[in-house]
C-alpha positions in Angstrom: 35.4 -22.2 157.2 34.8 -24.6 154.3 38.5 -24.4 153.4 39.4 -25.2 157.0 37.1 -28.3 157.1 38.6 -29.5 153.8 42.2 -29.1 155.2 41.1 -30.9 158.4 39.6 -33.8 156.4 42.7 -34.1 154.3 44.9 -34.1 157.4 42.9 -37.0 158.9 43.1 -38.9 155.6 46.9 -38.4 155.5 47.2 -39.6 159.1 45.0 -42.7 158.5 47.0 -43.7 155.5 50.2 -43.1 157.4 48.9 -45.4 160.1 47.9 -48.1 157.6 51.3 -48.0 155.9 53.1 -48.1 159.3 51.0 -51.2 160.2 51.8 -52.7 156.8 55.5 -52.2 157.4 55.3 -53.7 161.0 53.2 -56.7 159.7 56.3 -57.8 157.6 58.1 -58.9 160.8 55.2 -60.6 162.5 52.9 -62.0 159.7 55.2 -62.7 156.8 58.3 -64.1 158.4 57.4 -67.7 157.8 55.9 -67.2 154.3 59.0 -65.3 153.2 61.4 -68.1 154.3 59.9 -70.7 151.9 62.1 -70.0 148.9 64.9 -71.6 151.0 63.5 -75.1 150.7 60.7 -75.3 148.1 62.8 -76.4 145.1 65.0 -78.5 147.2 62.0 -80.4 148.7 60.3 -80.7 145.3 63.2 -82.1 143.3 64.4 -84.4 146.2 63.6 -87.8 144.7 60.1 -87.9 143.1 61.1 -86.1 139.9 63.9 -87.4 137.6 65.2 -84.3 135.9 66.1 -84.3 132.2 67.8 -82.0 129.8 64.5 -80.2 129.0 62.9 -77.5 131.2 59.4 -79.1 131.4 59.8 -80.2 135.0 61.3 -76.8 136.1 58.7 -74.8 134.2 55.9 -77.1 135.5 57.1 -76.6 139.2 57.3 -72.8 138.7 53.8 -72.8 137.2 52.4 -74.7 140.1 54.2 -72.4 142.6 52.9 -69.3 140.8 49.2 -70.4 140.7 49.3 -71.9 144.2 50.6 -68.5 145.6 48.0 -66.7 143.5 44.9 -68.8 144.4 45.5 -69.6 148.1 47.2 -66.7 149.8 46.1 -63.9 147.4 42.6 -64.9 146.3 41.4 -67.1 149.2 43.0 -65.3 152.2 43.6 -61.7 151.1 40.3 -61.2 149.3 37.9 -63.6 151.1 39.0 -65.1 154.4 40.3 -61.8 155.9 36.8 -60.4 155.7 35.6 -63.0 158.2 37.2 -61.5 161.2 35.8 -61.8 164.7 35.7 -58.2 165.8 39.1 -57.7 164.4 40.5 -61.1 165.4 41.4 -64.0 163.2 42.4 -67.7 163.3 40.7 -71.0 163.5 39.1 -70.3 166.9 37.9 -66.9 165.7 35.9 -68.7 162.9 34.5 -71.2 165.4 33.6 -68.3 167.8 31.9 -66.5 165.0 29.8 -69.6 164.2 28.9 -70.1 167.9 27.5 -66.6 168.0 25.3 -66.9 164.9 24.0 -70.4 165.8 23.7 -71.9 169.3 26.4 -74.5 168.8 28.8 -73.5 171.6 29.7 -76.3 174.0 30.8 -73.9 176.8 28.9 -75.0 179.8 28.2 -71.7 181.7 26.8 -69.6 178.8 24.0 -67.1 179.6 21.5 -65.1 177.6 23.1 -61.9 179.2 26.3 -62.7 177.2 24.4 -62.0 174.0 23.9 -58.4 175.1 27.6 -57.7 175.0 28.5 -55.0 172.5 31.1 -57.2 170.6 28.6 -60.0 170.5 26.3 -58.1 168.1 28.9 -56.1 166.1 29.4 -57.8 162.8 31.5 -55.5 160.8 28.7 -54.0 158.9 27.3 -57.3 157.5 23.6 -58.3 157.5 22.1 -58.4 161.1 22.5 -61.6 163.0 18.8 -62.2 163.5 17.9 -62.5 159.8 15.9 -65.7 159.5 15.4 -66.2 155.8 18.8 -67.4 154.9 20.6 -70.6 156.1 17.7 -71.3 158.6 17.7 -75.0 157.8 21.4 -75.4 158.3 21.3 -73.3 161.5 18.5 -75.4 163.0 20.2 -78.6 162.0 23.4 -77.6 163.8 21.4 -76.4 166.9 19.3 -79.6 167.2 22.0 -82.3 166.8 24.7 -82.3 169.5 26.7 -84.7 167.4 27.1 -82.1 164.7 28.2 -79.6 167.4 30.9 -82.0 168.6 32.0 -82.5 165.0 32.3 -78.8 164.6 34.4 -78.5 167.8 36.6 -81.4 166.8 37.2 -79.8 163.4 38.3 -76.6 165.1 40.5 -78.5 167.5 42.1 -80.4 164.6 43.0 -77.1 163.0 44.4 -75.9 166.3 46.4 -79.0 166.9 48.0 -78.7 163.4 48.9 -75.1 164.2 50.7 -76.3 167.3 52.4 -79.0 165.2 53.4 -76.2 162.7 55.0 -74.4 165.7 57.2 -77.5 166.2 58.1 -78.1 162.5 58.5 -74.6 161.0 61.4 -73.5 163.3 63.2 -76.8 162.6 62.9 -76.6 158.8 63.5 -72.8 158.5 66.6 -72.8 160.6 67.9 -76.1 159.1 67.4 -74.8 155.6 69.1 -71.5 156.3 72.1 -73.3 157.8 72.3 -75.7 154.9 74.0 -72.9 152.9 77.2 -73.9 154.8 77.3 -76.9 152.4 78.7 -74.7 149.6 81.8 -73.6 151.5 82.9 -76.9 153.1 83.3 -80.6 152.3 80.6 -83.1 152.8 82.4 -84.7 155.8 82.7 -81.3 157.5 79.2 -80.3 156.6 77.8 -83.5 158.1 79.2 -82.7 161.5 78.5 -78.9 161.5 75.0 -78.5 160.1 72.9 -80.2 162.8 74.8 -78.8 165.8 74.7 -75.2 164.4 70.9 -75.6 163.7 70.4 -76.9 167.3 72.4 -74.1 168.9 70.3 -71.5 167.0 67.0 -73.2 168.0 68.0 -73.3 171.7 69.0 -69.6 171.5 65.7 -68.8 169.8 63.5 -70.5 172.4 65.7 -69.2 175.3 64.9 -65.6 174.2 61.1 -66.1 174.3 60.6 -65.0 177.9 62.0 -61.6 177.0 59.0 -61.1 174.7 58.9 -60.1 171.0 58.6 -56.4 171.8 62.2 -56.2 172.9 63.6 -57.4 169.6 60.5 -56.6 167.5 61.9 -53.4 166.1 64.5 -55.6 164.2 61.9 -58.0 162.7 60.4 -55.8 160.0 63.8 -54.5 158.7 65.1 -58.1 158.5 62.1 -59.3 156.5 62.1 -56.3 154.3 65.9 -56.7 153.6 65.3 -60.4 152.9 62.4 -59.7 150.5 64.4 -57.1 148.6 67.4 -59.4 148.6 65.6 -62.4 147.1 63.7 -60.3 144.6 66.9 -58.6 143.4 68.7 -61.9 143.1 65.6 -63.2 141.2 65.6 -60.3 138.7 69.4 -60.8 138.2 68.9 -64.5 137.5 66.0 -63.9 135.1 67.9 -61.4 132.9 71.2 -63.2 133.2 70.2 -66.8 132.7 66.7 -67.1 131.1 64.6 -64.0 130.3 61.9 -66.3 128.8 61.2 -68.0 132.1 58.0 -65.9 132.3 56.4 -68.3 129.8 56.2 -70.9 132.7 53.5 -68.8 134.4 51.0 -70.3 131.9 48.8 -73.0 133.4 49.6 -75.1 130.4 52.9 -76.1 131.9 51.2 -77.6 135.0 49.3 -79.9 132.7 52.5 -80.8 130.8 54.3 -81.4 134.1 51.7 -83.8 135.4 51.4 -85.6 132.1 55.2 -86.2 131.9 56.0 -87.0 135.5 52.7 -88.7 136.4 52.9 -90.3 139.9 56.2 -88.7 140.7 54.8 -85.3 139.8 51.8 -85.8 142.0 54.0 -86.8 144.9 56.2 -83.8 144.4 53.2 -81.5 145.1 54.1 -82.1 148.8 57.2 -80.0 148.2 55.5 -77.4 146.1 53.0 -77.0 148.9 55.7 -75.5 151.1 55.5 -72.2 149.1 52.4 -71.3 151.0 53.5 -72.3 154.4 52.8 -69.3 156.7 49.8 -68.1 154.7 47.5 -68.9 157.6 49.4 -66.3 159.7 47.8 -63.5 157.6 44.5 -64.5 159.1 45.7 -65.8 162.5 47.6 -62.5 163.3 44.8 -60.2 162.1 44.2 -59.0 165.6 47.6 -57.3 165.7 47.0 -55.3 162.6 44.2 -54.3 160.2 42.8 -56.0 157.1 44.0 -53.2 154.8 47.6 -53.1 156.1 47.9 -56.9 155.7 46.4 -56.8 152.2 48.7 -53.9 151.1 51.9 -55.6 152.5 51.1 -58.9 150.8 49.8 -57.6 147.4 52.4 -54.9 146.8 55.6 -56.3 148.4 55.5 -59.9 149.6 53.7 -61.5 146.7 55.8 -59.9 143.9 59.0 -60.5 145.8 58.3 -64.2 146.2 57.2 -64.6 142.6 60.5 -63.0 141.4 62.5 -65.2 143.8 60.9 -68.4 142.4 61.2 -67.2 138.8 64.9 -66.4 139.4 65.6 -69.9 140.8 63.8 -71.5 137.9 65.8 -69.4 135.4 69.1 -70.5 137.0 68.1 -74.2 137.1 66.8 -74.1 133.5 70.4 -73.4 132.4 72.2 -75.8 134.8 71.1 -79.3 134.1 74.5 -80.9 134.3 75.1 -80.6 138.1 72.9 -82.9 140.1 73.7 -80.9 143.3 71.9 -77.9 141.8 68.6 -79.6 142.4 69.6 -80.9 145.8 71.0 -77.6 147.2 68.2 -75.5 146.0 68.3 -71.8 146.9 71.9 -71.0 147.7 73.3 -72.4 144.4 71.3 -69.7 142.5 72.9 -66.9 144.6 75.9 -65.2 142.9 79.1 -66.5 144.6 80.2 -63.1 146.0 76.9 -62.6 147.7 76.5 -66.1 149.3 78.0 -65.3 152.7 75.9 -62.1 153.3 72.8 -63.8 152.0 73.5 -66.8 154.3 73.6 -64.3 157.3 70.4 -62.6 156.3 68.7 -66.0 155.7 69.6 -67.2 159.2 68.2 -64.0 160.7 65.1 -64.4 158.5 64.6 -68.0 159.7 64.8 -66.8 163.3 62.2 -64.1 162.6 59.9 -66.6 160.7 60.2 -69.1 163.5 59.4 -66.4 166.1 56.2 -65.5 164.4 55.0 -69.2 164.4 56.0 -69.7 168.1 54.1 -66.5 169.1 51.1 -67.7 167.1 51.2 -71.0 168.9 51.2 -69.3 172.3 48.3 -67.2 171.2 46.1 -70.1 170.0 46.8 -72.1 173.2 45.7 -69.2 175.3 42.4 -69.0 173.2 41.9 -72.8 173.7 42.5 -72.5 177.4 40.1 -69.6 177.8 37.4 -71.6 176.0 37.9 -74.7 178.2 39.6 -76.8 175.5 43.2 -76.8 177.0 44.5 -77.3 180.6 45.2 -74.1 182.5 48.8 -73.0 181.9 50.9 -70.1 183.2 50.5 -67.2 180.8 53.0 -64.3 181.1 52.2 -61.0 179.3 55.6 -59.8 178.0 54.4 -56.3 177.0 52.1 -53.9 178.8 51.7 -51.8 175.7 51.5 -54.2 172.8 48.3 -56.3 172.7 48.6 -60.1 172.5 52.3 -60.6 173.2 52.4 -63.5 175.7 54.8 -66.2 176.8 53.9 -69.7 178.1 56.9 -71.4 179.8 55.6 -75.0 179.7 54.7 -74.8 176.0 57.9 -73.0 175.1 60.2 -75.6 176.5 58.0 -78.4 175.1 58.2 -76.9 171.6 62.0 -76.6 172.0 62.5 -80.2 172.9 60.3 -81.4 170.1 62.1 -79.0 167.6 65.4 -80.4 168.6 64.1 -84.0 168.3 62.9 -83.3 164.8 66.1 -81.6 163.7 68.4 -84.4 165.2 66.1 -87.2 164.1 65.4 -86.2 160.5 68.6 -84.3 159.5 67.3 -83.5 156.1 64.9 -80.9 154.5 62.9 -83.5 152.6 61.3 -85.3 155.6 60.9 -82.1 157.5 59.2 -80.6 154.5 56.8 -83.6 154.2 55.9 -83.1 157.9 55.4 -79.3 157.7 53.4 -79.6 154.4 50.8 -81.9 155.9 50.4 -79.6 159.0 50.0 -76.5 156.8 47.5 -78.0 154.3 45.3 -79.5 157.1 44.9 -76.1 158.8 43.9 -74.6 155.4 41.4 -77.4 154.8 39.8 -76.8 158.2 39.7 -73.0 157.4 37.9 -73.8 154.1 35.3 -76.0 155.8 34.6 -73.5 158.6 34.6 -70.6 156.1 31.9 -72.2 154.0 29.7 -72.3 157.1 30.5 -68.6 157.8 29.4 -67.6 154.3 25.9 -69.1 154.9 25.4 -68.6 158.7 27.2 -65.3 159.3 27.3 -63.5 155.9 23.8 -64.9 155.0 24.8 -65.5 151.4 23.3 -68.1 149.1 24.3 -71.6 149.9 25.5 -72.2 146.3 28.2 -69.6 146.9 29.4 -71.6 150.0 29.3 -74.8 147.9 31.4 -73.1 145.1 33.9 -71.9 147.7 34.4 -75.3 149.3 34.5 -77.1 145.9 37.0 -74.7 144.3 39.5 -74.2 147.2 38.7 -77.5 148.8 39.6 -79.5 145.7 43.0 -77.6 145.3 43.8 -78.2 149.0 42.6 -81.9 148.8 45.0 -82.5 145.9 47.9 -81.2 148.0 46.7 -83.0 151.1 46.7 -86.3 149.3 50.2 -85.7 148.0 51.4 -85.0 151.6 49.5 -87.9 153.1 51.1 -90.4 150.7 54.4 -89.6 152.4 53.2 -90.8 155.8 56.3 -93.0 156.4 58.7 -90.3 155.1 58.0 -87.7 157.8 54.3 -86.9 157.4 53.5 -89.1 160.4 55.0 -86.5 162.7 52.2 -83.8 162.6 49.6 -86.6 162.7 51.2 -88.1 165.8 51.6 -84.7 167.5 48.1 -83.6 166.6 46.6 -86.8 167.8 48.3 -86.4 171.2 47.2 -82.8 171.5 43.7 -83.5 170.2 43.1 -86.4 172.7 44.4 -84.2 175.6 42.2 -81.2 174.6 39.1 -83.3 174.1 39.6 -85.2 177.4 40.1 -81.8 179.2 36.9 -80.4 177.6 34.9 -83.5 178.3 36.1 -83.6 182.0 35.4 -79.9 182.4 31.8 -80.3 181.1 31.1 -83.3 183.4 32.5 -81.5 186.4 30.2 -78.5 185.6 27.2 -80.8 185.2 28.0 -82.3 188.7 28.1 -78.8 190.2 24.8 -77.9 188.6 23.1 -81.1 189.9 24.5 -80.7 193.4 24.0 -77.0 194.0 22.2 -76.0 197.2 18.5 -75.0 196.9 17.7 -71.4 197.9 15.1 -72.5 200.4 17.9 -74.1 202.5 19.6 -70.7 202.6 16.4 -68.8 203.5 15.7 -71.2 206.4 19.0 -70.3 208.0 18.2 -66.6 208.5 20.4 -63.5 207.9 23.2 -64.9 210.2 23.2 -68.2 208.3 23.0 -69.9 211.8 26.7 -69.1 212.5 28.8 -66.1 213.7 29.5 -63.6 210.9 33.0 -62.2 211.3 34.5 -59.1 209.6 36.0 -59.6 206.2 35.1 -60.7 202.7 34.8 -64.4 201.8 35.4 -64.9 198.1 34.2 -68.3 196.9 35.4 -69.3 193.5 32.8 -71.3 191.5 32.0 -72.2 187.9 28.3 -71.8 188.5 26.5 -68.7 187.1 23.4 -69.4 189.1 22.5 -71.2 192.3 24.6 -71.8 195.5 27.6 -74.1 195.1 27.9 -77.2 197.3 31.2 -75.9 198.7 29.3 -73.2 200.6 27.1 -75.7 202.4 30.3 -77.5 203.6 31.5 -74.3 205.2 28.2 -73.3 206.8 27.5 -76.8 208.3 31.1 -77.5 209.4 32.6 -74.2 210.5 31.4 -72.1 213.5 32.0 -68.7 211.8 32.0 -67.2 208.3 32.7 -63.7 206.8 30.2 -60.9 207.0 30.3 -60.4 203.3 30.3 -63.4 200.9 30.9 -63.1 197.2 30.3 -66.1 194.8 32.8 -65.3 192.1 32.6 -66.9 188.6 35.4 -66.1 186.1 34.2 -67.1 182.7 35.2 -66.8 179.1 32.7 -65.8 176.4 32.6 -66.3 172.6 34.0 -62.9 171.8 37.7 -61.8 171.6 37.3 -58.9 174.0 34.8 -57.8 176.6 34.7 -54.0 177.1 35.6 -52.8 180.7 32.2 -51.2 181.2 30.6 -54.7 180.6 33.1 -56.7 182.6 31.0 -57.7 185.6 27.5 -59.1 186.1 26.5 -58.5 189.8 23.5 -59.7 191.7 22.2 -60.8 195.1 21.9 -64.3 196.5 19.1 -64.0 199.0 17.7 -60.9 200.7 19.7 -57.7 201.3 20.5 -58.4 205.0 22.2 -61.7 204.1 25.1 -59.8 202.4 25.6 -62.5 199.8 26.5 -61.4 196.3 27.2 -63.1 193.0 29.7 -61.6 190.7 30.4 -63.0 187.2 33.6 -61.6 185.6 33.5 -62.0 181.9 36.5 -62.2 179.7 37.0 -62.6 175.9 39.2 -65.4 174.7 42.0 -62.8 173.9 41.6 -60.6 177.0 44.4 -60.0 179.4 43.5 -61.0 183.0 44.6 -58.4 185.5 46.8 -59.1 188.5 45.2 -59.9 191.8 45.4 -56.4 193.4 43.8 -54.7 190.4 41.2 -57.5 190.1 40.4 -57.3 193.8 39.9 -53.5 193.5 37.6 -53.8 190.5 35.6 -56.6 192.1 34.9 -54.6 195.3 34.1 -51.5 193.3 31.6 -53.4 191.1 29.8 -54.7 194.3 29.7 -51.2 195.7 28.4 -49.8 192.4 25.7 -52.5 192.4 24.7 -51.7 196.0 24.4 -48.0 195.1 22.3 -48.5 192.0 20.2 -51.5 193.3 16.5 -50.7 193.7 15.2 -54.2 194.6 13.2 -54.9 197.8 14.4 -58.4 198.6 14.8 -57.4 202.2 11.0 -56.9 202.7 10.1 -60.6 202.5 11.1 -64.0 201.4 7.9 -65.1 199.7 8.5 -63.7 196.3 12.2 -64.3 196.2 13.5 -66.4 193.3 16.8 -68.2 193.1 18.0 -66.6 189.8 17.5 -62.9 190.2 18.2 -60.3 187.6 21.8 -59.3 187.5 23.2 -55.9 186.7 26.0 -55.1 184.3 28.8 -53.2 186.1 32.1 -52.0 184.6 35.6 -52.0 186.1 36.7 -49.1 188.3 38.6 -47.6 185.4 35.3 -47.4 183.4 33.2 -46.0 186.1 33.7 -42.3 185.4 30.4 -40.5 185.7 27.6 -41.1 188.2 29.1 -44.2 189.8 31.2 -45.4 192.7 34.9 -45.8 192.4 37.7 -46.7 194.8 40.5 -44.3 195.5 43.7 -44.9 197.5 44.8 -41.3 197.5 44.5 -39.0 200.5 43.6 -35.9 198.5 40.2 -34.3 199.1 37.6 -34.3 196.3 35.9 -31.1 195.4 32.3 -30.6 194.3 29.0 -32.2 195.4 30.0 -35.7 196.3 29.4 -38.3 198.9 32.7 -39.3 200.7 33.0 -42.2 203.2 36.4 -43.1 204.7 37.7 -46.0 206.7 40.6 -45.6 209.0 43.7 -47.7 208.6 43.9 -51.0 210.4 46.2 -50.7 213.5 48.0 -54.0 212.6 49.1 -52.9 209.1 49.5 -49.4 207.7 47.3 -49.0 204.6 46.2 -46.2 202.4 42.7 -45.0 203.0 40.0 -46.7 200.9 37.3 -44.4 199.7 34.1 -44.9 197.7 33.2 -41.7 195.8 29.8 -41.0 194.3 30.3 -37.9 192.1 27.2 -35.7 191.6 24.8 -38.4 192.9 21.5 -37.9 194.8 21.5 -38.6 198.5 21.9 -42.2 199.4 19.3 -43.8 201.6 20.2 -45.1 205.1 20.0 -48.8 204.2 22.3 -48.4 201.2 24.8 -46.2 203.1 24.9 -48.9 205.9 25.5 -51.7 203.3 28.3 -49.7 201.7 29.9 -49.0 205.0 29.7 -52.7 205.9 31.3 -53.6 202.6 34.1 -51.1 203.2 34.7 -52.4 206.7 34.9 -55.9 205.3 37.4 -54.8 202.6 39.6 -53.3 205.3 39.4 -56.4 207.5 40.8 -58.5 204.6 39.7 -60.9 201.9 39.9 -64.7 202.0 39.9 -66.8 198.9 38.1 -70.1 199.1 39.0 -72.5 196.3 37.7 -75.9 195.5 40.3 -78.6 195.3 38.5 -81.2 193.2 39.0 -84.9 192.8 37.1 -86.1 189.8 36.2 -89.8 189.5 33.9 -91.7 187.2 30.8 -92.9 189.0 30.2 -96.6 189.5 28.6 -98.3 186.5 30.5 -96.1 184.0 32.0 -97.8 181.0 35.7 -98.7 181.0 36.5 -96.0 178.4 34.9 -93.3 180.6 36.8 -94.6 183.7 40.1 -94.4 181.7 39.3 -90.9 180.4 38.2 -89.5 183.8 40.2 -91.4 186.4 43.5 -91.3 184.5 43.4 -88.9 181.6 41.5 -85.9 183.1 43.0 -86.5 186.5 46.5 -86.4 185.1 45.8 -83.2 183.2 44.1 -81.6 186.3 47.0 -82.3 188.6 49.5 -80.8 186.1 47.5 -77.7 185.3 47.3 -74.3 186.9 44.6 -73.0 189.2 42.4 -69.9 188.5 44.5 -67.0 186.9 43.8 -64.5 189.7 44.8 -67.0 192.4 48.3 -67.4 191.2 49.8 -64.6 193.3 47.5 -64.7 196.3 49.3 -65.1 199.6 48.9 -68.6 201.0 47.6 -67.2 204.3 44.6 -65.8 202.5 43.8 -68.9 200.6 41.7 -71.9 201.8 41.3 -75.0 199.6 38.4 -77.4 200.2 38.6 -80.9 198.9 35.6 -82.0 196.9 35.1 -85.4 195.3 33.1 -85.3 192.0 31.5 -88.6 190.9 30.7 -87.8 187.3 
């Protein structure tokens, strides 16, 4: 028996390692595509104009030393060993850090947060770190952030700046990657021919790349990892060849002493060239941003044992070649391809173009992902999100963003036409994201990990000073391309903040104008109107109280549905909400009113179901609530309160034991269960809808009657009532507020999508009610 248990344990260990290594291999195509492309343009950008090369190797050795230590300190030390540990229940990225901080300190600016959200399982899971409620560490900083709303806004703006720069990177990386890969054509044709071929070929590849996005990465994803693996083995093999063939002593340049000599000799030119050296770490942020697709260990293994040594060998090989070729000026200008042996140049060019496409794909997918997160947390207008894979988590496509990125990419490629200015632009975007991550990470160390504040200060001083040096070198090239990410980020930042501001003001108006419960109670169970069969689903942002839209119906229409559900679809500060915790269900008024409130909670990375599946889960959650409800609201109005206790109910898929679920099959259930059926409607043939209560005690008469009424209403049909809002600044507002609300927010609202579940609802089942909001 002992031998069997040992064998079983070893088998599990083998399988777990097999899984980790498989994920490490797959991560090559998704995570490291961009980072692995950087040898194409780092030396070319660095030696563009700022450094006057001489017959000595001090400049070449100095650049190699900077590249080596930058790759070692930022991606390896900072990201692999520190930042990857700060995952948000397995998710990474700028917004994951912000979400993590919002859960450990009450700094969230989401308007409809509830205390019940803090009971979510993923809200309290913290990867084995010290419990959240520990009060003896970082209490002063936490209370400071919670008291001052200005600091909360600064924190949000910081996260938004990082997000905007990621979007800017999504524009610049495909342009520079593809353009650099295509620049290898320069070696096989004259300057005149190359001038007319390079840009059109790059543009055709970019159009092709963005046109393929709607198919989803899963259709070509199997090719990604082999391409990156082939590329890494290719550049490392060429690097080893160049080292032994041209300069075996190039390893001496790994000493930090050469960095000092480089800056001493080149002075201002050397400092300005750091903007080119910076490009060696472009794509490092993807290790953290794409953490949700893989595991910490798999990403660490892939980088430490394959990507990192391959890149170091590639850069050393280029430096070894350049150190023996001072005579040709074009060597510095062409960069990577000139160090490739002549017989291998065409195959390497083909692999490089494929690698550039893969690297660009990873950045574009990451841009889609972060925009989805921003939209879920109320910081970006609602956009159409298409899930391209039902099996692979997180693979999405956003048409509006895709074509916008393509047009901007083409504009950058045609407008700049050279790697230098593209590199200046991409470098600033990359280093800004890293600076934001460093700032947020220092807060995580204190507030989430509960470490000594001195450790956080050391972290931000050490990594912040390195990144600030590179940031200053990039910023000085504002007129030489660095203005592009700043301009793009400013446009996106203003749009995102205007949308966030307008959304909060709109919610505050809803809260101030919600209908008092006494008005509802005074109408009686019939609400003073005729109650017709069917379910009326009223969409609202409110998590408590009765929305003003409902009073419009009751006072202006002679009839309303027998069952009314106030539905709020909200996002919470966790990446995923478990299906068994999806819905919060409660009553609005006494039992006989048949008014329910249902709050559907989604994480910022959750997939929203289609309308049929969502409708099924919604009705099942109400039925399950009715079955388990023990309240006595129907006995009297005197003790009734507006905000009653709500019950957590899972989706129909999660309701397995002891609960109600909906079945559309005609087969009979065996065993002790309660079965209630509704006959098909004569107008339209439907499958029978059944609520099944497996192994439950007898249901009392009132509950059975309420369930039957819900079933009848479901069979009669469901109507969706949506508010069509017109938001205007109230009289007496400042001119800035009027511009922001009346023009900025109004423009974004008119060009954004409605609620996700309402996209495919038949128009005959939808009713929009105009509401003017004076905020």
